[in-house]
C-alpha positions as CSV (number, residue, x, y, z in Angstrom):
1,M,-0.7,53.8,30.9
2,N,-3.6,52.3,32.8
3,L,-6.6,52.0,30.5
4,Q,-8.9,50.8,33.2
5,K,-9.0,54.4,34.6
6,R,-10.1,55.8,31.2
7,E,-13.8,56.5,30.6
8,I,-14.9,54.7,27.5
9,V,-18.2,55.8,26.0
10,P,-19.9,53.8,23.2
11,I,-21.0,55.9,20.2
12,F,-23.7,55.5,17.7
13,G,-23.2,55.9,14.0
14,F,-23.2,54.6,10.5
15,A,-21.5,55.1,7.1
16,I,-23.2,56.0,3.8
17,N,-21.7,56.0,0.4
18,V,-22.8,59.2,-1.4
19,P,-20.5,59.8,-4.3
20,E,-23.1,62.2,-5.8
21,W,-22.6,64.6,-2.8
22,F,-18.8,64.7,-3.5
23,Q,-19.7,65.8,-7.1
24,D,-22.1,68.6,-5.8
25,R,-20.6,72.0,-6.3
26,E,-21.9,73.5,-3.0
27,F,-20.7,70.5,-1.0
28,L,-17.2,70.6,-2.6
29,E,-17.0,74.4,-1.9
30,W,-17.9,73.6,1.8
31,L,-15.4,70.7,2.0
32,N,-12.6,72.7,0.4
33,N,-13.2,75.8,2.5
34,P,-9.8,76.4,4.3
35,D,-11.7,77.7,7.4
36,N,-13.7,74.5,7.6
37,W,-12.2,72.1,10.1
38,V,-14.3,69.1,9.2
39,F,-13.0,65.6,10.2
40,T,-11.8,64.3,6.8
41,W,-9.0,62.6,4.9
42,H,-9.7,64.9,1.9
43,Q,-6.9,67.2,0.7
44,K,-8.3,70.8,0.7
45,G,-8.4,72.3,-2.8
46,E,-8.3,69.0,-4.6
47,Q,-11.0,67.1,-6.4
48,A,-12.8,64.5,-4.2
49,G,-11.3,61.1,-4.4
50,D,-11.8,57.6,-2.9
51,W,-10.0,58.8,0.3
52,S,-12.1,61.9,0.8
53,D,-14.3,60.4,3.6
54,V,-15.9,62.9,5.8
55,V,-17.1,62.3,9.4
56,V,-19.9,64.5,10.8
57,C,-21.4,64.5,14.2
58,V,-25.2,65.0,14.7
59,D,-26.7,66.1,17.9
60,P,-28.2,63.0,19.7
61,G,-31.4,65.0,20.4
62,L,-31.9,65.1,16.6
63,S,-32.6,68.8,16.7
64,G,-30.6,69.5,13.6
65,D,-27.5,70.8,15.5
66,G,-24.1,69.3,14.8
67,S,-20.5,70.0,14.2
68,E,-21.0,70.4,10.4
69,S,-24.5,71.8,10.2
70,D,-23.0,74.6,8.1
71,M,-22.7,72.3,5.1
72,P,-25.3,72.7,2.3
73,K,-28.7,72.6,3.9
74,A,-30.3,69.9,1.8
75,I,-27.4,67.5,2.5
76,W,-27.4,68.2,6.2
77,D,-31.2,67.8,6.4
78,E,-30.9,64.4,4.7
79,I,-28.2,63.3,7.2
80,V,-30.3,64.3,10.2
81,G,-33.3,62.6,8.6
82,L,-31.3,59.4,8.2
83,C,-30.3,59.6,11.8
84,A,-33.9,60.1,12.9
85,K,-34.9,56.9,11.0
86,H,-32.3,54.8,12.8
87,F,-32.0,56.4,16.2
88,S,-34.3,57.8,18.9
89,P,-33.6,61.2,20.3
90,S,-31.4,60.9,23.4
91,S,-29.1,62.9,25.6
92,G,-26.1,60.6,24.9
93,S,-23.1,61.0,22.6
94,H,-23.3,62.6,19.2
95,I,-24.2,60.3,16.2
96,H,-21.2,59.9,14.0
97,V,-21.9,59.7,10.3
98,R,-19.1,58.8,7.8
99,L,-19.7,59.9,4.2
100,T,-17.8,57.9,1.6
101,N,-17.1,58.6,-2.0
102,L,-16.7,55.1,-3.5
103,C,-17.9,54.9,-7.1
């Protein structure tokens, strides 16, 4: 395979450790929803553990859109707000935010 012909696009992102979110009933219901195809290592139906990381993608224009904008509103709004503190609106790639559950 010739990797020189592949398009490589840098992405922006960060990780935040938010064990309190993984204890939040609404967040856990969202995370465990079998119709939810969120990017995670979490085992659906289980309690959240150290390996329950979740990756969400926020619209680079910081409009509040994103792949997981259906999660509890207060948590999603905080994620978008953190993105707005660290990134300027753009038309580039989505901002990747990894949520960790390390106590």
